C-alpha positions in Angstrom: 17.5 -10.8 -11.2 16.2 -7.6 -9.7 13.0 -7.6 -7.6 11.5 -5.2 -10.2 12.1 -7.8 -13.0 10.7 -10.6 -10.8 7.5 -8.5 -10.2 7.2 -7.9 -14.0 7.5 -11.6 -14.7 4.9 -12.5 -12.1 2.5 -9.9 -13.3 2.8 -11.2 -16.9 2.2 -14.8 -15.8 -0.8 -13.7 -13.8 -2.2 -11.9 -16.8 -1.6 -15.0 -18.9 1.2 -13.5 -21.0 4.6 -15.0 -21.7 7.1 -12.7 -20.1 9.8 -13.4 -22.7 7.7 -13.0 -25.8 4.8 -10.9 -24.7 2.4 -13.3 -26.4 -0.7 -14.8 -24.8 -0.1 -18.1 -23.2 -2.3 -21.1 -24.2 -5.5 -21.4 -22.1 -4.7 -25.0 -21.1 -1.5 -24.0 -19.2 -1.0 -24.7 -15.5 -1.4 -21.0 -15.0 -5.1 -21.3 -15.4 -5.4 -23.3 -12.2 -6.8 -21.3 -9.3 -4.2 -22.4 -6.8 -1.4 -21.6 -9.1 -2.8 -18.1 -9.7 -3.2 -17.6 -5.9 0.4 -18.7 -5.4 1.7 -16.3 -8.1 -0.4 -13.5 -6.5 1.0 -14.3 -3.1 4.5 -14.1 -4.4 3.8 -10.8 -6.2 2.2 -9.4 -3.0 5.2 -10.5 -1.0 7.6 -8.8 -3.4 5.6 -5.6 -3.4 5.5 -5.5 0.4 9.2 -6.0 0.5 9.8 -3.2 -1.9 7.3 -0.9 -0.1 9.0 -1.7 3.2 12.5 -0.9 1.7 11.1 2.3 0.3 9.7 3.5 3.6 12.9 2.5 5.4 15.0 4.5 3.0 13.0 7.6 3.8 13.6 7.3 7.6 16.4 9.3 9.3 19.7 7.6 9.7 19.6 6.9 13.4 16.2 5.3 13.6 16.3 2.3 16.0 19.7 3.2 17.3 20.3 3.3 21.1 20.7 6.7 22.6 24.2 7.4 23.9 24.8 9.6 27.0 26.6 12.1 24.8 23.7 12.3 22.3 21.3 12.8 25.2 23.4 15.6 26.5 23.4 17.3 23.1 19.6 16.8 23.0 19.1 18.4 26.4 21.4 21.3 25.5 19.6 22.0 22.1 16.2 21.8 23.8 17.2 24.2 26.6 18.6 26.6 24.1 15.2 26.8 22.4 15.7 24.7 19.3 12.5 23.3 18.0 11.9 19.5 18.3 11.9 19.3 14.5 15.2 21.0 14.2 16.7 18.7 16.9 15.3 15.7 15.1 17.1 16.6 11.9 20.3 17.3 13.8 20.2 13.9 15.5 19.0 11.9 12.5 15.9 10.8 14.5 12.2 11.1 14.0 10.2 13.8 15.7 8.4 11.1 17.7 11.7 9.8 19.0 12.9 13.2 20.1 9.6 14.0 21.9 9.6 10.5 23.5 13.2 11.0 24.8 12.4 14.6 26.0 9.4 13.2 27.8 11.5 10.3 29.3 14.0 12.9 30.5 11.2 14.9 32.1 11.7 18.0 29.9 8.2 17.8 28.4 4.9 16.2 29.4 2.8 13.8 27.4 0.4 16.6 26.8 3.1 18.8 25.3 4.0 16.2 22.6 2.8 16.8 19.1 3.2 13.1 18.1 0.9 10.4 19.5 0.3 6.8 18.8 1.7 6.7 15.2 4.9 7.3 13.3 5.7 10.9 12.5 8.8 11.1 10.3 11.0 14.1 9.7 10.4 14.6 6.0 10.8 17.8 4.0 7.8 17.0 1.9 4.5 15.3 2.8 4.2 11.6 1.8 2.6 11.0 -1.6 -1.0 9.7 -1.5 -1.5 6.2 -2.8 -3.2 6.1 -6.2 -6.8 5.0 -6.5 -5.8 2.5 -9.2 -3.3 0.9 -6.8 -6.0 0.6 -4.1 -8.4 -1.1 -6.6 -5.7 -3.5 -7.7 -4.9 -4.4 -4.1 -8.5 -5.1 -3.3 -8.9 -7.3 -6.4 -5.8 -9.2 -5.5 -7.0 -9.7 -1.9 -10.4 -11.0 -3.1 -8.7 -13.5 -5.5 -6.4 -14.7 -2.7 -9.3 -15.2 -0.3 -11.2 -17.5 -2.6 
């Protein structure tokens, strides 16, 4: 079973619908118990978080989290000294802009004030990230309220 199918099944059960037939479940089922609904919502939230994490991870450059080798540092220094932009270097090395700037700062080639990235993740993406939908935000708040009861 895929995670997408598991999410569909949980969503159907939370809505009181039989995932196999699409028919409304009887009102006296165990699914009407608050604790059972909270458990289903927690499971659904966990699956959604896992999917979102995997989605974010798939958009990161290939060398994120990898240790820097001496050879890679040498290529970084050479590219920086030849005037390549930090963004171009990041793409060449399969690293984030933040990682490139942090390494350049560590090597003493730039100062903290010269960095364009500070305190948060800045990826090397060709397109800006898509904004979250308002509907999704509303559903997340509703779910959070139900879980906190």
